[in-house]
C-alpha positions as CSV (number, residue, x, y, z in Angstrom):
1,X,27.6,16.4,8.6
2,X,29.0,12.9,8.3
3,X,27.9,10.8,5.3
4,X,26.0,7.6,5.5
5,X,27.8,4.8,3.8
6,X,25.8,2.0,2.1
7,X,27.3,-1.3,1.0
8,X,25.7,-4.4,-0.6
9,X,27.9,-7.4,0.3
10,X,25.4,-9.8,-1.4
11,X,22.1,-9.8,-3.3
12,X,20.3,-10.6,-0.1
13,X,22.1,-8.2,2.4
14,X,22.7,-4.6,3.1
15,X,25.2,-2.8,5.5
16,X,24.9,0.9,6.4
17,X,27.5,2.7,8.5
18,X,27.2,6.2,10.0
19,X,29.1,8.0,12.7
20,X,26.9,10.2,14.8
21,X,28.0,13.3,16.8
22,X,26.1,11.9,19.8
23,X,26.9,9.6,22.8
24,X,26.2,5.9,22.3
25,X,23.5,6.0,24.9
26,X,21.4,8.5,22.9
27,X,21.8,6.7,19.6
28,X,21.0,3.3,21.1
29,X,17.9,4.6,23.0
30,X,16.5,6.2,19.9
31,X,16.1,2.7,18.3
32,X,13.9,1.5,21.1
33,X,11.8,4.7,21.6
34,X,8.4,4.9,19.8
35,X,8.7,8.7,19.6
36,X,12.2,8.6,18.0
37,X,11.2,5.8,15.7
38,X,8.1,7.7,14.6
39,X,10.4,10.7,13.7
40,X,13.0,8.5,11.9
41,X,10.5,6.5,9.9
42,X,8.3,9.4,8.7
43,X,8.8,10.1,5.0
44,X,7.8,12.5,2.3
45,X,5.2,10.0,0.8
46,X,4.1,8.2,4.0
47,X,3.4,8.9,7.6
48,X,3.7,6.7,10.7
49,X,0.2,6.1,12.1
50,X,1.1,3.6,14.8
51,X,4.0,2.1,16.7
52,X,4.0,-0.5,19.5
53,X,7.3,-1.4,21.1
54,X,8.0,-4.1,23.7
55,X,11.8,-3.7,23.9
56,X,13.0,-6.8,25.5
57,X,14.4,-10.1,24.2
58,X,11.4,-12.0,23.0
59,X,9.3,-8.8,22.9
60,X,7.8,-7.6,19.7
61,X,7.2,-4.4,17.8
62,X,4.8,-3.3,15.1
63,X,4.9,-0.2,12.9
64,X,2.1,1.1,10.6
65,X,2.5,3.6,7.8
66,X,-0.1,5.3,5.7
67,X,0.5,6.3,2.2
68,X,-1.6,8.2,-0.3
69,X,-0.9,5.7,-3.0
70,X,-0.9,2.3,-1.3
71,X,-3.0,2.7,1.8
72,X,-1.7,1.3,5.1
73,X,1.4,-0.9,5.4
74,X,2.4,-2.9,8.5
75,X,5.8,-4.2,9.6
76,X,6.8,-6.0,12.7
77,X,9.1,-8.4,14.3
78,X,10.6,-9.9,17.5
79,X,13.6,-8.7,19.4
80,X,16.1,-11.6,19.5
81,X,18.8,-9.8,21.4
82,X,19.2,-6.4,23.2
83,X,22.6,-5.6,24.7
84,X,22.4,-2.1,26.2
85,X,24.4,0.5,24.2
86,X,25.9,-2.3,22.0
87,X,23.5,-4.3,19.9
88,X,19.9,-4.8,18.9
89,X,18.9,-7.9,16.8
90,X,15.4,-8.4,15.6
91,X,13.3,-9.8,12.8
92,X,11.8,-7.4,10.3
93,X,8.7,-8.7,8.6
94,X,6.2,-6.9,6.3
95,X,2.6,-8.1,6.6
96,X,1.5,-9.2,3.1
97,X,-1.9,-9.9,1.7
98,X,-0.7,-13.3,0.5
99,X,1.0,-15.3,3.3
100,X,3.3,-16.9,0.7
101,X,4.8,-13.5,0.1
102,X,5.9,-13.0,3.8
103,X,9.6,-12.9,4.2
104,X,11.3,-12.7,7.6
105,X,14.5,-10.6,7.3
106,X,17.0,-10.1,10.1
107,X,18.0,-6.6,11.3
108,X,21.2,-6.2,13.4
109,X,22.0,-2.7,14.8
110,X,25.5,-2.2,16.3
111,X,26.6,0.7,18.4
112,X,30.3,1.5,19.0
113,X,31.3,4.3,21.4
114,X,34.1,6.3,19.8
115,X,35.7,9.5,21.1
116,X,33.6,11.1,23.8
117,X,30.3,12.1,22.3
118,X,30.6,10.1,19.0
119,X,29.1,6.8,18.0
120,X,29.8,4.5,15.1
121,X,26.5,2.9,14.1
122,X,26.3,-0.2,11.8
123,X,23.0,-1.5,10.4
124,X,23.1,-4.9,8.8
125,X,19.8,-6.1,7.2
126,X,19.9,-9.7,5.7
127,X,17.7,-12.3,4.1
128,X,16.0,-10.2,1.4
129,X,14.1,-12.2,-1.2
130,X,15.3,-9.9,-4.0
131,X,17.9,-7.3,-4.9
132,X,15.0,-4.9,-5.5
133,X,13.7,-5.4,-1.9
134,X,17.3,-4.9,-0.6
135,X,17.8,-1.7,-2.6
136,X,14.4,-0.2,-1.5
137,X,15.2,-1.0,2.1
138,X,18.6,0.6,1.7
139,X,17.0,3.8,0.5
140,X,14.5,3.8,3.4
141,X,17.1,3.0,6.0
142,X,19.4,5.7,4.7
143,X,16.6,8.3,4.9
144,X,15.7,7.1,8.5
145,X,19.4,7.3,9.6
146,X,19.8,10.7,8.2
147,X,16.6,11.9,10.0
148,X,18.0,10.4,13.2
149,X,21.2,12.4,12.7
150,X,19.1,15.6,12.3
151,X,17.2,14.8,15.5
152,X,20.3,14.1,17.5
153,X,22.0,17.2,16.3
154,X,19.0,19.3,17.1
155,X,18.8,17.9,20.6
156,X,22.6,18.5,21.2
157,X,22.2,22.1,20.0
158,X,19.2,22.6,22.3
159,X,21.4,21.9,25.2
């Protein structure tokens, strides 16, 4: 298995790189599929209870998680750019009880076809309010990317 590399170029940004043993089309499509997103974003302490995706520039998405400890969380955003098998750019915004706490961040996903059947994936997440927020997102994204790798590997082994 290929490791996920996390870098923190600034207190407000995060970059994660991973090479997948899967064609670029499969990796790209997973990021716009509610079923694949549900699998990727599931965690040990939370479960995905809702996903709506309107995958087109100007379209939006909304994801809801339920936790034992904190109840239900909601996150959503707007797709700014979708270039098939190359790039997805969208906002990433947590719904907060206090509107003053809402912070729009920017998520850029890049997909680079390598040798046949391999994809370099780069996730760049910027505009965090705090280093703590950046670091917790880094942990969450790393877990999600590793889950995606498991899903892609299982699909490839299945045939």
